[in-house]
N, C-alpha and C positions, 0 to 999 in steps of 0.2 A: 791791563792786559794786553801783551803785544799781538799784534795779528800775525797770524802763520800762514804760508803759502800751502795749497793743496799739497804739494810734493813734499813739504818739511812733514805737514798733519800725517800723510802718510806713511812717511819715512818712522816717525813717531809711534805710530800704530803697529807698525811692524815690528819694531823693537820692543814693544810690549807684549806683541804674538809670542817673538821668540823666547822670551823670559819666561810668560807662562807656559809655553811648550816643553821647553827643557825642566821647569818645575814640575809639571804632570807627568814627564818622562822619566825624570832622576828622584820622583817622591821628595823633589826639596821643597824648601819653605815657602809659602805662599800665605798671605800678600807679599811681593817683594818689597818692603818698606815695614819701617815702624808705623804702629796704628797708635791713634791717639792717645790709647789707654796704655801702650806698652811707653811710650814716652812720658807720660806722668808717672808711672811709676818709677822709671829710670832717673827723674829726674828726682822725686822725692826720696828714692833711696839714697842717691849720693848726696842730697841736701843734708840725710838725716848724718850722715858720715861726716861730713864737714864741719856741722853744726856740733859734733860729738870730739873734734879736735883732729880730723885727718887731712893731710897736707893736698893744698889745693893742687891741680896739675896744670893751673895756669896763674900767670901772674895775676895777681891782685888788683894792681895798678892800671893795668891794661882793662880789665872789666870795668873798673870806675866805683865798684862797690866791695863792700864787705858782706853782704846777703848771700847765706849758702843757697839759695834756690838760684840766683842771676848766674853765681860762679858755675852751678852743676848746669844749667842750660848752656853756658858758653862752653865748659867741657864736651858737651854731646854735642855741639854745633862743630866745632872741630874734630872730633871724632877721636877724643883722649880716651874716653873711658873703654875699661876691660870688661864690660860684663859678657853675659851668655844671659838670651832670652829663651823662655822654656813654653813653647807653644803645645797645646794640647788640640789635639785632632779629634774629629768629629766620631770616630773609630775607635777611641780611647787610648790612642799612642801619644806619647809626647816627644815634642822634637825641640832638639838642643840648637840654638842657633849664637853664633859669634855677635856680638853686637857690631864689631868692625865691617865684618863681611856683611853686615842686613845693610849697613848705612853705605859701603861700596856700592851695593848693590842698586840703591834707591838714587845714587849718583849718576849713575849710568841710562836711568829713563828720560 
């Protein structure tokens, strides 16, 4: 792990605080990233699609494998999937978030 200076650490903390404040004020999605459960669900769903004959969104030769799980992981890493994440809130409401928006937000952190 790379050592960070105090000013870099404070800057990253301030960015995170801004994201959380915006999410609370606008009632936007939180956490501002994919959870490990969402990641597993997306990879599993896409791998099933690929196993059933869907066309890959990446060049299989670049991935170096025909394994649907590895292809799905690469598609997710590149942000090529057009999925919608549905999150249930504690108050019973559901929130729909485009995967691309969530990945974009995650990259800004």
